[in-house]
C-alpha positions in Angstrom: 196.6 68.2 30.1 193.4 69.7 28.9 191.8 68.8 32.5 194.5 71.0 34.1 193.9 74.0 31.8 190.2 73.9 32.4 190.5 73.9 36.1 193.0 76.6 36.4 190.6 78.6 34.2 187.5 77.8 36.5 189.7 78.7 39.6 190.8 81.9 38.1 187.0 82.9 37.3 186.0 82.0 40.9 188.7 84.3 42.2 187.6 87.2 40.1 184.0 86.7 41.1 184.7 86.8 45.0 186.7 89.9 44.5 183.9 91.6 42.8 181.3 90.6 45.5 183.6 91.9 48.0 183.7 95.4 46.3 180.3 95.4 45.7 179.6 95.0 49.5 182.1 97.7 50.5 180.4 100.2 48.0 176.7 99.5 49.3 175.1 103.0 50.0 172.6 101.2 52.4 175.3 100.6 54.8 175.3 102.7 57.8 178.3 105.0 58.3 179.3 106.2 61.7 178.5 110.0 62.1 180.6 111.8 64.6 178.4 114.1 66.6 179.9 117.4 68.3 179.5 117.7 71.9 177.0 120.4 73.0 178.6 123.7 73.9 178.3 124.5 77.5 177.6 128.2 78.0 178.9 129.6 81.2 176.3 130.7 83.8 176.0 134.3 84.0 176.8 135.9 87.5 174.0 138.5 88.5 175.0 142.0 88.4 174.1 143.8 91.5 172.2 147.0 90.6 173.1 150.4 92.3 170.4 152.6 93.3 171.3 156.2 92.3 167.8 157.7 93.1 168.7 158.2 96.8 172.1 159.7 97.5 174.1 158.7 100.5 173.8 160.8 103.5 177.2 162.2 105.1 177.2 162.7 108.8 177.9 166.3 109.5 180.4 167.1 112.3 179.9 170.3 114.5 182.6 172.8 114.1 185.3 172.6 116.7 186.7 175.5 118.7 189.9 175.9 116.3 187.4 176.4 113.3 185.4 179.0 115.3 188.5 180.9 116.3 189.7 180.8 112.6 186.4 182.0 111.4 186.6 185.1 113.9 190.1 185.8 112.8 189.0 185.9 109.2 186.0 188.2 110.1 188.3 190.5 112.1 190.8 190.5 109.2 188.1 191.3 106.6 186.8 194.1 108.8 190.2 195.6 109.2 190.6 195.6 105.3 187.3 197.8 105.0 188.5 200.0 107.9 185.5 199.1 109.9 185.0 197.0 113.1 181.4 196.0 113.9 180.5 195.2 117.5 177.1 194.0 119.3 176.3 195.5 122.6 178.1 193.6 125.2 180.5 191.9 122.5 184.3 191.7 122.9 187.0 191.3 120.3 190.8 190.9 120.1 192.0 193.1 117.2 195.4 191.4 116.3 196.3 193.9 113.8 196.0 196.7 116.3 197.1 194.6 119.5 194.0 195.7 121.1 191.2 194.1 123.1 187.9 196.3 122.6 184.5 195.5 124.4 181.3 197.6 123.5 180.0 197.9 127.1 176.7 199.7 126.4 175.0 202.7 124.7 175.3 205.5 127.0 172.9 207.7 125.3 170.7 207.9 122.2 168.7 211.1 121.6 168.8 210.8 117.7 165.7 212.0 115.9 163.2 209.2 115.7 162.6 207.8 112.0 159.6 209.6 110.3 159.6 212.4 112.8 160.7 216.0 111.8 163.2 217.2 114.5 164.8 220.6 115.1 167.9 218.9 116.2 169.3 215.8 114.8 170.3 214.3 118.2 173.4 212.3 119.2 174.2 208.6 120.2 177.2 207.9 122.6 178.7 204.6 122.9 180.7 203.4 125.9 183.7 201.1 124.8 186.6 199.5 126.9 189.9 199.2 125.2 193.0 197.4 126.4 196.4 196.9 124.8 198.9 194.0 125.4 200.7 196.3 127.8 198.2 198.6 129.0 195.4 198.7 131.6 191.6 198.7 130.5 190.4 202.2 129.7 186.9 203.3 129.1 186.3 205.7 126.3 183.1 207.4 125.1 182.5 208.0 121.4 179.6 209.7 119.7 177.9 210.2 116.5 179.0 213.8 116.4 181.6 216.3 117.6 180.6 218.9 119.8 183.3 219.9 122.5 180.7 222.5 124.1 178.5 219.6 124.8 181.1 217.1 125.8 180.7 215.0 122.7 183.7 213.6 120.9 183.5 211.4 117.8 186.8 210.2 118.1 189.4 209.1 120.8 192.8 208.3 121.1 194.4 205.2 122.6 197.7 203.6 122.4 198.8 205.5 119.3 195.5 204.8 117.4 192.4 207.0 116.8 189.1 205.3 117.2 186.0 206.8 115.8 182.3 206.0 115.8 180.9 205.6 112.5 177.6 203.6 112.8 174.9 202.9 115.1 172.0 200.7 114.6 169.1 200.3 114.8 167.5 203.6 114.6 165.0 204.9 117.2 161.5 205.2 116.1 158.3 206.8 117.6 157.3 203.4 119.1 160.9 202.3 120.3 163.1 204.7 121.9 166.6 204.6 123.6 165.2 202.3 126.6 163.4 199.9 124.4 166.5 199.3 122.2 169.1 199.0 125.0 170.7 195.6 124.7 170.2 195.4 120.9 172.6 198.1 119.6 175.2 197.6 117.2 178.2 199.9 116.2 180.6 200.3 113.6 184.0 202.0 114.5 187.0 202.8 112.4 190.5 202.5 113.9 193.5 204.2 112.2 197.0 204.8 113.3 197.4 208.2 114.9 199.4 210.7 113.4 202.5 211.6 115.3 202.1 214.9 117.4 198.4 215.1 116.9 195.3 214.3 119.1 191.7 214.1 118.6 189.7 217.2 119.1 188.9 217.5 123.0 190.8 214.4 123.6 193.9 213.6 125.4 196.2 210.7 124.5 195.6 207.5 126.7 198.1 204.7 127.3 
């Protein structure tokens, strides 16, 4: 009986000793623990940005004006001239004035005896322009208009045509002591005024032309 008690006691002690050894082994700090390593973070490749060169502007290809644009510009010029009451013509130039339904051509300067610039003259002189006018339903007519009105000498500042009064207001360039009438031929420019003719009235020394 005593032997059994002693054997069971030794067996219990041996069991307790084994458990203590197992616990001490599990708690050993020298044991390596597995460390989880994070995978490296991959950065996306940056795409190169194309640099825009703003130092040199892009050149635009110009287009020459077409005939329609030229006609429109001429119409606007004629309209502006009619608003100011003046129409300008170069020697040999022809214009169609829609407002007056009239074609007008500065044929030539017929006479220019104006006093040259820088010269003292007894008489101021006169310049006479020869123009051709034609309405939509009329034949061409040649009119002579001058810078002064003198019926005795045959100068008329205004002429009537197709219900309108046409007057010569400006003549350029002026003559000089070096450049007279012959030297300036072909380079003249005139400014004329066109206004509605009053009923029953005609310009002095003039007959109405249709």
